[in-house]
PAZAPA-4460 file (N, C-alpha, C; in steps of 0.05 Angstrom, whole numbers, plus 32768, in hexadecimal, padded with zeros to 4 digits):
% residues 293
    n_x    n_y    n_z   ca_x   ca_y   ca_z    c_x    c_y    c_z   seq   type   mol
   8011   7FE8   8000   8000   8000   8000   8012   8019   8000     1      X     A
   800A   802D   7FF0   8019   8045   7FEE   8016   8056   8008     2      X     A
   802B   8064   8010   8029   8078   8025   8016   808D   801C     3      X     A
   8005   8098   802E   7FF2   80AD   8025   7FFE   80C3   8015     4      X     A
   8015   80CE   801D   8021   80E4   800E   802A   80DB   7FF2     5      X     A
   8034   80C2   7FF0   803C   80B7   7FD6   8024   80B3   7FC4     6      X     A
   800E   80A8   7FD1   7FF6   80A4   7FC2   7FEA   80BF   7FB8     7      X     A
   7FEC   80D3   7FC9   7FE3   80EE   7FC1   7FF3   80F8   7FA9     8      X     A
   800D   80F6   7FAA   801E   80FF   7F94   8018   80F0   7F7A     9      X     A
   8014   80D5   7F7D   800F   80C5   7F66   7FF5   80CC   7F58    10      X     A
   7FE0   80D0   7F69   7FC6   80D8   7F5E   7FC8   80F3   7F50    11      X     A
   7FD7   8106   7F5D   7FD9   8120   7F51   7FE8   811F   7F36    12      X     A
   7FFC   810E   7F34   800B   810B   7F1B   7FF9   80FF   7F06    13      X     A
   7FEB   80EA   7F0D   7FD9   80DC   7EFA   7FC4   80EF   7EF0    14      X     A
   7FB9   80FF   7F02   7FA3   8111   7EFA   7FAE   8126   7EE6    15      X     A
   7FC5   8132   7EEC   7FCF   8147   7EDB   7FD8   813D   7EC0    16      X     A
   7FE0   8123   7EBF   7FE9   8117   7EA6   7FD2   810B   7E96    17      X     A
   7FBB   810A   7EA2   7FA4   80FD   7E95   7F9C   810D   7E7C    18      X     A
   7F96   8100   7E65   7F8F   810F   7E4D   7F74   811E   7E50    19      X     A
   7F64   8116   7E63   7F4A   8123   7E68   7F4A   8131   7E83    20      X     A
   7F61   813D   7E89   7F65   814A   7EA3   7F4F   815E   7EAA    21      X     A
   7F4A   8170   7E98   7F36   8185   7E9D   7F1A   817B   7EA0    22      X     A
   7F13   8166   7E90   7EF8   815B   7E92   7EF5   814E   7EAD    23      X     A
   7F0A   8140   7EB7   7F08   8133   7ED1   7F07   8148   7EE7    24      X     A
   7F17   815D   7EE5   7F18   8172   7EF9   7EFD   8180   7EFC    25      X     A
   7EEF   8183   7EE5   7ED5   8191   7EE6   7EBD   817D   7EE8    26      X     A
   7EC4   8164   7EEF   7EAF   8150   7EF2   7E9C   8158   7F09    27      X     A
   7E82   8151   7F06   7E6E   8159   7F1A   7E72   814C   7F35    28      X     A
   7E83   8137   7F35   7E8A   812B   7F4F   7E9B   813D   7F60    29      X     A
   7EA8   8150   7F53   7EBB   8162   7F62   7EB1   817F   7F63    30      X     A
   7EA4   8189   7F4E   7E9B   81A4   7F4E   7E7E   81A6   7F44    31      X     A
   7E71   81BB   7F4D   7E55   81C0   7F44   7E56   81D8   7F32    32      X     A
   7E52   81D3   7F18   7E53   81E9   7F04   7E39   81F8   7F02    33      X     A
   7E24   81EF   7F10   7E0A   81FC   7F0E   7E07   8210   7F25    34      X     A
   7E1A   8223   7F27   7E17   8238   7F3B   7E0A   8250   7F2E    35      X     A
   7DFE   8261   7F3F   7DF2   827A   7F35   7DFF   8291   7F43    36      X     A
   7E0F   82A0   7F35   7E1D   82B8   7F40   7E09   82CF   7F3F    37      X     A
   7E03   82DA   7F57   7DF0   82F0   7F59   7DFE   830B   7F5B    38      X     A
   7E17   830C   7F63   7E25   8325   7F65   7E43   8320   7F65    39      X     A
   7E52   8330   7F56   7E6F   832D   7F55   7E7A   834A   7F57    40      X     A
   7E86   8351   7F6E   7E8E   836C   7F73   7EAC   836E   7F77    41      X     A
   7EB9   8381   7F6A   7ED6   8386   7F6E   7ED8   83A2   7F7C    42      X     A
   7EE8   83A3   7F91   7EEC   83BC   7FA0   7F03   83CB   7F93    43      X     A
   7EFF   83E5   7F8F   7F13   83F6   7F83   7F2B   83F9   7F95    44      X     A
   7F26   83FD   7FAF   7F3C   8401   7FC3   7F39   83EA   7FD8    45      X     A
   7F4A   83D6   7FD6   7F48   83C0   7FE9   7F62   83C0   7FFA    46      X     A
   7F5F   83B3   8011   7F76   83B1   8023   7F8A   839D   801A    47      X     A
   7FA4   83A4   801B   7FB9   8391   8013   7FD3   8396   8022    48      X     A
   7FD1   83A3   803A   7FEA   83AA   8048   7FEE   8398   8061    49      X     A
   7FDA   8389   806A   7FDD   8378   8081   7FED   835F   807A    50      X     A
   7FFB   8354   808E   8007   833A   808A   7FF2   8325   808D    51      X     A
   7FF9   830D   8085   7FE5   82F7   8084   7FD8   82F1   809E    52      X     A
   7FE8   82EF   80B4   7FDD   82E8   80CE   7FCA   82FD   80D8    53      X     A
   7FD2   8317   80D5   7FC1   832D   80DD   7FA7   832E   80CE    54      X     A
   7FA9   8329   80B3   7F91   8329   80A3   7F7E   8313   80AB    55      X     A
   7F87   82FB   80B0   7F76   82E5   80B8   7F69   82EC   80D3    56      X     A
   7F78   82F8   80E5   7F6D   82FF   80FF   7F57   8314   80FC    57      X     A
   7F5B   8328   80EA   7F48   833D   80E6   7F2E   8332   80D9    58      X     A
   7F32   8321   80C5   7F1A   8315   80B8   7F0A   8306   80CC    59      X     A
   7F17   82F6   80DD   7F09   82E5   80F0   7EF9   82F7   8104    60      X     A
   7F05   830C   810D   7EF7   831E   811F   7EE0   832C   8112    61      X     A
   7EE4   8335   80F9   7ECF   8344   80EB   7EB8   8331   80E5    62      X     A
   7EBD   8319   80DD   7EA8   8306   80D6   7E9A   82FB   80EE    63      X     A
   7EA8   82FA   8105   7E9C   82F0   811D   7E86   8303   8126    64      X     A
   7E89   831D   8120   7E75   8331   8128   7E5D   8332   8114    65      X     A
   7E64   8331   80FA   7E4E   8333   80E6   7E40   8318   80E3    66      X     A
   7E4F   8303   80DE   7E44   82E8   80E0   7E2F   82E0   80CC    67      X     A
   7E2B   82EF   80B6   7E17   82E7   80A3   7E1D   82F5   8088    68      X     A
   7E0F   82EC   8073   7E10   82FA   805A   7DFF   8313   805D    69      X     A
   7E0B   832B   805A   7DFC   8344   8060   7DE7   834A   804C    70      X     A
   7DD4   835A   8055   7DC0   8364   8042   7DCA   837D   8034    71      X     A
   7DB7   838A   8026   7DBF   83A1   8015   7DAF   83B9   801B    72      X     A
   7DBC   83D0   801B   7DAF   83EA   801C   7DAF   83F6   8000    73      X     A
   7D9F   840A   7FFB   7DA0   8416   7FE0   7DBC   8420   7FDA    74      X     A
   7DC7   8417   7FC3   7DE2   841D   7FBC   7DE6   8439   7FB0    75      X     A
   7DD0   8447   7FAB   7DD3   8462   7FA0   7DD4   8477   7FB5    76      X     A
   7DD4   846F   7FCF   7DD8   8482   7FE5   7DF3   848F   7FE3    77      X     A
   7DF4   84A9   7FE6   7E0E   84B8   7FE8   7E16   84BA   8005    78      X     A
   7E2F   84B8   800B   7E39   84BA   8027   7E45   84D5   802B    79      X     A
   7E3C   84E3   8040   7E47   84FC   8049   7E54   84F8   8064    80      X     A
   7E6E   84FE   8066   7E7D   84FB   807F   7E8A   8515   8086    81      X     A
   7E82   8521   809D   7E8E   853B   80A4   7EA6   8537   80B7    82      X     A
   7EB3   854D   80BD   7ECC   854B   80CC   7EC7   8543   80EA    83      X     A
   7EAF   8549   80F4   7EA9   8540   810F   7EA8   8521   8110    84      X     A
   7E9A   8515   80FD   7E99   84F8   80FC   7EB5   84EC   80F7    85      X     A
   7EC4   84F9   80E6   7EE0   84F0   80E1   7EF1   84F1   80FA    86      X     A
   7EEE   8506   810A   7EFD   8508   8123   7EF4   84F3   8136    87      X     A
   7EDA   84ED   8138   7ED0   84D8   814A   7EDA   84BD   8141    88      X     A
   7EDC   84B8   8127   7EE7   849F   811E   7F04   849B   8129    89      X     A
   7F14   84AF   8127   7F30   84AE   8130   7F32   84AC   814E    90      X     A
   7F1E   84B5   815D   7F1F   84B4   817A   7F14   8499   8184    91      X     A
   7F01   848C   8175   7EF2   8476   8180   7EF3   845C   8170    92      X     A
   7EFC   845E   8156   7EFA   8446   8145   7F16   843C   813E    93      X     A
   7F25   844B   812E   7F40   8443   8126   7F4E   845B   8119    94      X     A
   7F69   845A   8117   7F77   8470   810A   7F70   8472   80EC    95      X     A
   7F6C   848A   80E2   7F67   848E   80C6   7F70   84AB   80C0    96      X     A
   7F82   84AE   80AD   7F8E   84C8   80A8   7F80   84D9   8093    97      X     A
   7F6D   84CD   8084   7F62   84DB   806D   7F43   84D8   806E    98      X     A
   7F35   84EE   8070   7F17   84EC   8070   7F0C   84E2   8056    99      X     A
   7F1A   84E8   8040   7F10   84DE   8026   7F14   84BF   8023   100      X     A
   7F2A   84B5   802F   7F2E   8498   8030   7F18   848A   8040   101      X     A
   7F11   8496   8057   7EFC   848B   8068   7EE1   848B   805A   102      X     A
   7EDB   84A2   804D   7EC2   84A3   803E   7EC1   848F   8028   103      X     A
   7ED7   848B   8019   7ED8   8478   8004   7ED3   845B   800F   104      X     A
   7EDF   8456   8026   7EDB   843B   8032   7EBE   8438   803B   105      X     A
   7EB2   844C   8045   7E96   844A   804E   7E84   8444   8036   106      X     A
   7E8A   8451   801F   7E7A   844C   8007   7E7C   842F   7FFF   107      X     A
   7E95   8424   7FFF   7E98   8408   7FF7   7E8B   83F5   800B   108      X     A
   7E8D   83FC   8025   7E7F   83EB   8039   7E61   83EB   8035   109      X     A
   7E56   8403   802E   7E3A   8405   8028   7E32   83F3   8010   110      X     A
   7E42   83F5   7FFB   7E3D   83E5   7FE3   7E3F   83C7   7FE8   111      X     A
   7E50   83BF   7FFB   7E54   83A3   8002   7E3F   8399   8015   112      X     A
   7E2D   83AA   801D   7E17   83A2   802F   7E20   839F   804C   113      X     A
   7E36   83AC   8054   7E40   83A8   806F   7E38   83BF   8082   114      X     A
   7E26   83D1   8078   7E1C   83E7   8088   7DFE   83E2   808D   115      X     A
   7DF6   83E3   80A6   7DDA   83DF   80AD   7DD0   83F9   80BB   116      X     A
   7DB7   8401   80B4   7DAC   8419   80BF   7D92   8412   80CF   117      X     A
   7D90   841E   80E6   7D77   841C   80F5   7D65   8434   80EF   118      X     A
   7D4B   8432   80F2   7D3A   8449   80EC   7D3D   8460   8100   119      X     A
   7D4B   845C   8116   7D4E   8470   812B   7D67   8481   8127   120      X     A
   7D76   847E   8111   7D8C   848F   810D   7DA7   8484   8115   121      X     A
   7DA8   846A   811A   7DC1   845D   8122   7DC8   8447   810E   122      X     A
   7DE1   8444   8108   7DEA   8430   80F5   7E01   8420   8100   123      X     A
   7E06   8409   80F2   7E1B   83F7   80FA   7E2B   83EF   80E1   124      X     A
   7E45   83ED   80E5   7E57   83E3   80D1   7E62   83C8   80DB   125      X     A
   7E5E   83B3   80CC   7E67   8398   80D4   7E5D   8390   80EF   126      X     A
   7E45   8399   80F7   7E39   8392   8111   7E4C   839B   8128   127      X     A
   7E5D   83AF   8123   7E70   83B6   8138   7E73   83D4   813C   128      X     A
   7E75   83E3   8127   7E7B   8400   8128   7E60   840F   8128   129      X     A
   7E5A   841C   813E   7E41   842A   8141   7E44   8448   8139   130      X     A
   7E31   8452   8129   7E32   846E   8121   7E16   847A   8120   131      X     A
   7E16   8495   8121   7DFD   84A3   811E   7DFA   84B0   8103   132      X     A
   7DE2   84B0   80F8   7DDF   84BA   80DC   7DC3   84C7   80D9   133      X     A
   7DC0   84D5   80C2   7DA6   84DD   80B8   7DA7   84DB   809A   134      X     A
   7D90   84D8   808E   7D8E   84D6   8070   7D80   84EF   8066   135      X     A
   7D8C   84FC   8053   7D80   8514   8047   7D87   8515   8029   136      X     A
   7D73   8517   8018   7D77   8519   7FFB   7D89   8502   7FF0   137      X     A
   7D82   84E9   7FF8   7D90   84D1   7FEE   7DAD   84D1   7FF7   138      X     A
   7DB3   84E0   800D   7DCE   84E0   8018   7DCD   84D4   8034   139      X     A
   7DE0   84C3   803A   7DE4   84B8   8055   7DF9   84CA   8063   140      X     A
   7DEF   84DA   8075   7E00   84ED   8082   7E09   84E1   809D   141      X     A
   7E22   84DB   80A0   7E2D   84CF   80B8   7E35   84E6   80CB   142      X     A
   7E27   84E7   80E2   7E2A   84FE   80F4   7E40   84F9   8109   143      X     A
   7E42   84E0   8111   7E56   84D9   8126   7E5B   84BB   8126   144      X     A
   7E71   84B3   8131   7E77   8497   8137   7E78   8494   8155   145      X     A
   7E69   8480   8160   7E66   847C   817C   7E7D   846B   8187   146      X     A
   7E83   8455   817A   7E98   8443   8183   7E95   8427   8178   147      X     A
   7EA6   8415   8181   7EA5   83F9   8179   7E99   83E8   818F   148      X     A
   7E86   83D8   8188   7E7A   83C5   819B   7E8E   83B2   81A6   149      X     A
   7EA2   83AA   8194   7EB6   8398   819D   7EC8   83A4   81B2   150      X     A
   7ECA   83BE   81B4   7EDA   83CB   81C8   7EC9   83D5   81E0   151      X     A
   7EB0   83DC   81DB   7E9E   83E6   81F0   7E85   83D5   81EE   152      X     A
   7E84   83BD   81FA   7E6D   83AB   81F7   7E52   83B7   81FE   153      X     A
   7E51   83CB   820F   7E38   83D7   8217   7E2A   83E3   81FE   154      X     A
   7E39   83EA   81E9   7E2D   83F5   81D1   7E1C   83E1   81C2   155      X     A
   7E1E   83C7   81C8   7E0E   83B3   81BB   7DF0   83B8   81C0   156      X     A
   7DEA   83C3   81D8   7DCE   83CB   81DE   7DCD   83E9   81DE   157      X     A
   7DD4   83F5   81C6   7DD6   8412   81C5   7DBC   8420   81CA   158      X     A
   7DA5   8414   81C4   7D8C   8421   81C9   7D88   8426   81E7   159      X     A
   7D8F   8412   81F7   7D8D   8415   8214   7DA1   842A   821E   160      X     A
   7DB9   842A   8213   7DCD   843D   821A   7DC3   845A   8215   161      X     A
   7DB7   845E   81FE   7DAE   8479   81F7   7D97   8481   8209   162      X     A
   7D85   846E   8210   7D6F   8475   8223   7D7A   847C   823E   163      X     A
   7D8E   846D   8247   7D9B   8472   8261   7DA8   848E   8261   164      X     A
   7DB7   8494   824C   7DC4   84AE   824A   7DB0   84C5   824C   165      X     A
   7D99   84C1   823D   7D85   84D6   823D   7D77   84DA   8258   166      X     A
   7D71   84C3   8266   7D62   84C5   827F   7D74   84CD   8296   167      X     A
   7D8E   84C5   8296   7DA0   84CA   82AC   7DB2   84E3   82A7   168      X     A
   7DAE   84EF   828F   7DBF   8506   8288   7DDD   84FE   828C   169      X     A
   7DE4   84E7   8282   7DFF   84DC   8286   7E0A   84D4   826B   170      X     A
   7E23   84CD   826B   7E30   84C5   8252   7E40   84AB   8256   171      X     A
   7E3E   8498   8243   7E4E   8480   8244   7E6B   8488   823C   172      X     A
   7E7E   847D   824B   7E9A   8483   8245   7EA3   8475   822B   173      X     A
   7EA8   8485   8217   7EAF   847B   81FC   7ECD   847D   81F7   174      X     A
   7EDC   8484   820B   7EF9   8488   8207   7F07   846E   8202   175      X     A
   7F18   846D   81ED   7F29   8456   81E7   7F46   845E   81EB   176      X     A
   7F55   844F   81FB   7F71   8456   81FF   7F80   8456   81E5   177      X     A
   7F94   8468   81E2   7FA2   846B   81C9   7FB0   8452   81C0   178      X     A
   7FBC   8443   81D3   7FCA   842A   81CB   7FB7   8415   81C0   179      X     A
   7F9E   8415   81CA   7F8A   8402   81C0   7F7F   840C   81A5   180      X     A
   7F7B   8426   81A3   7F70   8431   818A   7F83   842C   8173   181      X     A
   7F9D   842E   8177   7FB1   8429   8162   7FB0   840D   8157   182      X     A
   7FA7   83FA   8167   7FA6   83DE   815E   7F8D   83D8   814E   183      X     A
   7F7B   83EB   814C   7F62   83E6   813D   7F67   83EC   811F   184      X     A
   7F5A   83DC   810E   7F5D   83DF   80F1   7F43   83EA   80E5   185      X     A
   7F46   83F7   80CE   7F2E   83FE   80BF   7F1F   83E4   80B7   186      X     A
   7F05   83E5   80B3   7EF6   83CE   80A9   7F03   83C3   808F   187      X     A
   7F09   83AA   808E   7F17   839E   8078   7F06   83A0   805E   188      X     A
   7F14   83A6   8048   7F07   83A6   802E   7F13   838F   801E   189      X     A
   7F03   837D   8013   7F0D   8367   8003   7F13   8371   7FE7   190      X     A
   7F23   8361   7FD9   7F29   8367   7FBD   7F10   8361   7FAC   191      X     A
   7F02   834C   7FB4   7EEB   8342   7FA3   7ED7   8334   7FB4   192      X     A
   7EBE   8336   7FAD   7EA8   8328   7FBB   7E96   831C   7FA6   193      X     A
   7E92   8302   7FAA   7E80   82F3   7F97   7E6A   82E7   7FA8   194      X     A
   7E51   82ED   7FA0   7E39   82E1   7FAD   7E2E   82CD   7F98   195      X     A
   7E29   82B4   7FA1   7E1F   82A0   7F8F   7E10   828B   7F9E   196      X     A
   7E01   827B   7F8F   7DF0   8266   7F9A   7DF6   824C   7F8C   197      X     A
   7DF6   8236   7F9C   7DF9   821B   7F91   7DDE   820E   7F91   198      X     A
   7DDF   81F4   7F93   7DC6   81E5   7F92   7DB5   81EA   7FAB   199      X     A
   7DC2   81EC   7FC2   7DB2   81EF   7FDB   7DBA   8208   7FEB   200      X     A
   7DD3   8210   7FEA   7DDD   8226   7FFB   7DE2   823F   7FEC   201      X     A
   7DE5   8255   7FFC   7DEE   826F   7FF1   7E09   8274   7FFC   202      X     A
   7E1A   8282   7FEC   7E36   8286   7FF4   7E3E   82A3   7FEF   203      X     A
   7E52   82AC   7FFE   7E5F   82C5   7FF9   7E7D   82BF   7FFC   204      X     A
   7E8C   82C3   7FE6   7EA9   82BF   7FE7   7EB7   82DA   7FE4   205      X     A
   7EC6   82E1   7FF9   7ED5   82FA   7FF9   7EF3   82F4   7FF7   206      X     A
   7F00   8302   7FE5   7F1D   82FF   7FE2   7F2B   8317   7FEF   207      X     A
   7F3C   8311   8003   7F4C   8326   8010   7F69   8322   8009   208      X     A
   7F78   8338   8009   7F94   8337   8000   7FA6   833D   8018   209      X     A
   7FBD   8330   801A   7FD1   8335   802E   7FEC   8339   8020   210      X     A
   7FFE   8346   802F   8019   834C   8024   802E   833A   8031   211      X     A
   803D   832C   8020   8052   831B   802A   806B   832C   8031   212      X     A
   807F   8320   803D   8097   832E   8044   80A6   8339   802C   213      X     A
   80A3   832B   8015   80B0   8335   7FFD   809F   8349   7FEE   214      X     A
   8089   8352   7FFA   8077   8367   7FF0   8064   835C   7FDA   215      X     A
   8066   8342   7FD3   8052   8336   7FC1   8038   8332   7FD0   216      X     A
   8022   832E   7FC1   8008   832C   7FCD   7FFD   830F   7FCB   217      X     A
   7FF0   8307   7FE0   7FE2   82ED   7FE1   7FC5   82F1   7FE8   218      X     A
   7FB5   82DC   7FE6   7F98   82DE   7FEA   7F8F   82CB   8000   219      X     A
   7F7B   82D4   800F   7F6C   82C3   8022   7F4F   82C7   801B   220      X     A
   7F40   82B1   801B   7F23   82B2   8014   7F13   82AE   802E   221      X     A
   7EFE   82BF   8031   7EEB   82BB   8047   7ED1   82B2   803A   222      X     A
   7EC9   8299   8040   7EB1   828E   8034   7E9B   828D   8049   223      X     A
   7E85   829B   8043   7E6D   829A   8054   7E59   8287   8047   224      X     A
   7E50   8273   8056   7E3D   825F   804C   7E23   8263   805B   225      X     A
   7E0D   8268   804C   7DF3   826B   8057   7DE2   8253   8050   226      X     A
   7DDC   8243   8065   7DCC   822B   8061   7DB0   822E   806E   227      X     A
   7DA4   8244   8067   7D8A   824A   8073   7D8D   8257   808E   228      X     A
   7D88   8248   80A3   7D8B   8254   80BE   7DA7   8253   80C9   229      X     A
   7DB9   8244   80BB   7DD4   8240   80C5   7DE8   824F   80B2   230      X     A
   7DF9   825F   80BE   7E0D   826E   80AF   7E28   8268   80BA   231      X     A
   7E3B   8261   80A9   7E56   825A   80B2   7E6B   8269   80A1   232      X     A
   7E83   826B   80AD   7E99   8279   80A0   7EB0   8265   809D   233      X     A
   7EBC   8265   8085   7ED3   8254   8080   7EE9   8266   8074   234      X     A
   7F01   8266   807F   7F18   8274   8074   7F28   8261   8063   235      X     A
   7F2E   826A   804B   7F3C   825A   8037   7F57   8267   802F   236      X     A
   7F6C   8258   8034   7F87   8261   802A   7F8D   8250   8012   237      X     A
   7F8C   825B   7FF9   7F8F   824B   7FE1   7FAB   8240   7FDD   238      X     A
   7FBF   8249   7FED   7FDA   823E   7FEB   7FE0   8228   7FFF   239      X     A
   7FCC   8221   8010   7FCE   820C   8023   7FBA   81F6   801D   240      X     A
   7FC0   81DD   8025   7FAD   81C7   8021   7F93   81CE   802F   241      X     A
   7F7C   81C8   8022   7F62   81CF   802E   7F5F   81C1   8049   242      X     A
   7F56   81D0   805D   7F53   81C6   8078   7F38   81B8   807D   243      X     A
   7F25   81BD   806C   7F0B   81B0   806F   7EFE   81AD   8053   244      X     A
   7EEB   819B   8052   7EDE   8195   8039   7ECC   81AC   8031   245      X     A
   7ECE   81B4   8018   7EBF   81CB   800D   7EA9   81C1   7FFB   246      X     A
   7E95   81D2   7FF7   7E7F   81CC   7FE5   7E88   81CD   7FC8   247      X     A
   7E7B   81BC   7FB8   7E83   81BA   7F9B   7E7F   81D5   7F8D   248      X     A
   7E6A   81E4   7F95   7E65   81FE   7F89   7E7C   8211   7F8E   249      X     A
   7E88   8210   7FA6   7E9E   8221   7FAE   7EB7   8219   7F9E   250      X     A
   7EBB   81FF   7F9B   7ED3   81F6   7F8C   7ED1   81FF   7F6F   251      X     A
   7EB9   81FF   7F63   7EB6   8207   7F48   7EBD   8225   7F45   252      X     A
   7EB4   8235   7F57   7EBA   8252   7F56   7ED8   8256   7F59   253      X     A
   7EE5   8247   7F6B   7F02   8249   7F6E   7F11   8241   7F54   254      X     A
   7F06   822D   7F46   7F11   8226   7F2C   7F0F   823D   7F19   255      X     A
   7EF8   824A   7F18   7EF4   8260   7F06   7F08   8277   7F0C   256      X     A
   7F0F   8279   7F25   7F21   828F   7F2D   7F3F   8287   7F2A   257      X     A
   7F43   826E   7F21   7F5F   8266   7F1A   7F6E   8256   7F2F   258      X     A
   7F5F   824D   7F44   7F6D   823E   7F59   7F6B   8220   7F54   259      X     A
   7F75   8217   7F3E   7F74   81FB   7F36   7F83   81E9   7F49   260      X     A
   7F9B   81F1   7F51   7FAB   81E0   7F63   7F9D   81DC   7F7E   261      X     A
   7F90   81F0   7F88   7F82   81ED   7FA2   7F6B   81D9   7F9E   262      X     A
   7F5C   81DB   7F88   7F46   81C9   7F84   7F50   81AC   7F80   263      X     A
   7F67   81A9   7F73   7F73   818F   7F70   7F7A   8183   7F8B   264      X     A
   7F86   8194   7F9D   7F8D   818A   7FB7   7F74   8182   7FC6   265      X     A
   7F5E   8191   7FC3   7F45   818A   7FD1   7F3B   816F   7FC7   266      X     A
   7F3C   816B   7FAD   7F33   8151   7FA2   7F43   813A   7FAC   267      X     A
   7F5E   813E   7FAD   7F6F   8128   7FB6   7F6C   8122   7FD3   268      X     A
   7F65   8136   7FE3   7F61   8131   8000   7F45   8126   8006   269      X     A
   7F31   8131   7FFA   7F15   812A   8002   7F06   8118   7FEE   270      X     A
   7F10   8116   7FD5   7F02   8107   7FC1   7F15   80F3   7FB3   271      X     A
   7F29   80E9   7FC1   7F3D   80D8   7FB5   7F31   80BE   7FA9   272      X     A
   7F1E   80B2   7FB7   7F11   8099   7FAE   7F03   809E   7F94   273      X     A
   7EF4   80B4   7F92   7EE6   80B9   7F79   7EF9   80BF   7F62   274      X     A
   7F0F   80CD   7F69   7F23   80D3   7F55   7F30   80B9   7F4A   275      X     A
   7F37   80A7   7F5C   7F43   808E   7F54   7F30   807E   7F42   276      X     A
   7F17   807F   7F48   7F03   8071   7F38   7F02   807C   7F1C   277      X     A
   7F03   8097   7F1A   7F03   80A3   7EFF   7F1C   809D   7EF0   278      X     A
   7F33   809F   7EFD   7F4C   809A   7EF0   7F4F   807D   7EE7   279      X     A
   7F41   806A   7EF6   7F42   804E   7EEF   7F34   8049   7ED4   280      X     A
   7F24   805C   7ECB   7F15   8058   7EB2   7F24   8063   7E9A   281      X     A
   7F3D   806B   7E9E   7F4C   8078   7E88   7F51   8066   7E71   282      X     A
   7F51   804C   7E76   7F55   8039   7E60   7F3A   802F   7E55   283      X     A
   7F24   803A   7E5F   7F0A   8030   7E55   7F06   803A   7E39   284      X     A
   7EF4   802D   7E2A   7EED   8037   7E0F   7EE3   8053   7E10   285      X     A
   7EE8   8062   7DFB   7EE2   807F   7DFB   7EC4   8084   7DFF   286      X     A
   7EB3   8073   7DF4   7E96   8076   7DF7   7E8E   8074   7E15   287      X     A
   7E9B   8061   7E23   7E95   805E   7E40   7EA1   8075   7E4F   288      X     A
   7EB9   807E   7E48   7EC6   8093   7E55   7EB6   80AD   7E54   289      X     A
   7EA9   80B3   7E3D   7E99   80CA   7E3B   7E82   80CA   7E4E   290      X     A
   7E77   80B2   7E53   7E60   80B1   7E66   7E6A   80B5   7E82   291      X     A
   7E83   80AD   7E88   7E8D   80B0   7EA3   7E93   80CD   7EA9   292      X     A
   7EA0   80DB   7E96   7EA8   80F7   7E9C   7E9A   810B   7E8A   293      X     A
***
């Protein structure tokens, strides 16, 4: 019997040398080609300065708070951000040196469906950053930023906080120490977001970019899977062997995006028996082979 690693290498070699390599790779046993892409968005200004470990940590924190495929607000809303709100952002949210950069990021977050508005004039970014707003003439006017729920948990029940402040003529302490504030990042912007549906589930695949030590860029994917009442997050590093079994619809999209080697690794790890069965038919008559693949 072959050692698992030797068997893996042998299967990989046989598959790549097979005359019908692409037909086997795209076989319905391994990928679902019947996906429906509902939205494919590319961000003009995406983050690419974090190292890989920091990026993964930030994605995990951000997704732990939002935890679902977001809804949508009208995308034709204009965002107005004044200097008071900009100053509050720098005091309570994270460092940002340019008000135009912050406004541009807010616009993209709005378009990505990561901004939620309550009818009482309060909004949330990624279920974490609380702000006050008003809408006038199709413009979303951001009046102030209150703080991060992740740093001030009392803000999670901000309605009760506001009632308490009004009745007691008091104020919640929103001060964030400078050393803690410096460690906060702007809400991450992905390079690309694809929303699509398979046979049973809905998916959102976000591609984030990180910078290696040699200044080249790599990608990490955040996959949100919506199975009705259950929503889960899977982080995918396309340069590492897959850590868990993925849905065929997701593998097909990764193939379309050019990650053939990752999909091959997934097949070899999780579908080796089916692959061996297909490869065993390589000497079968062509008429039979067509029916197999």
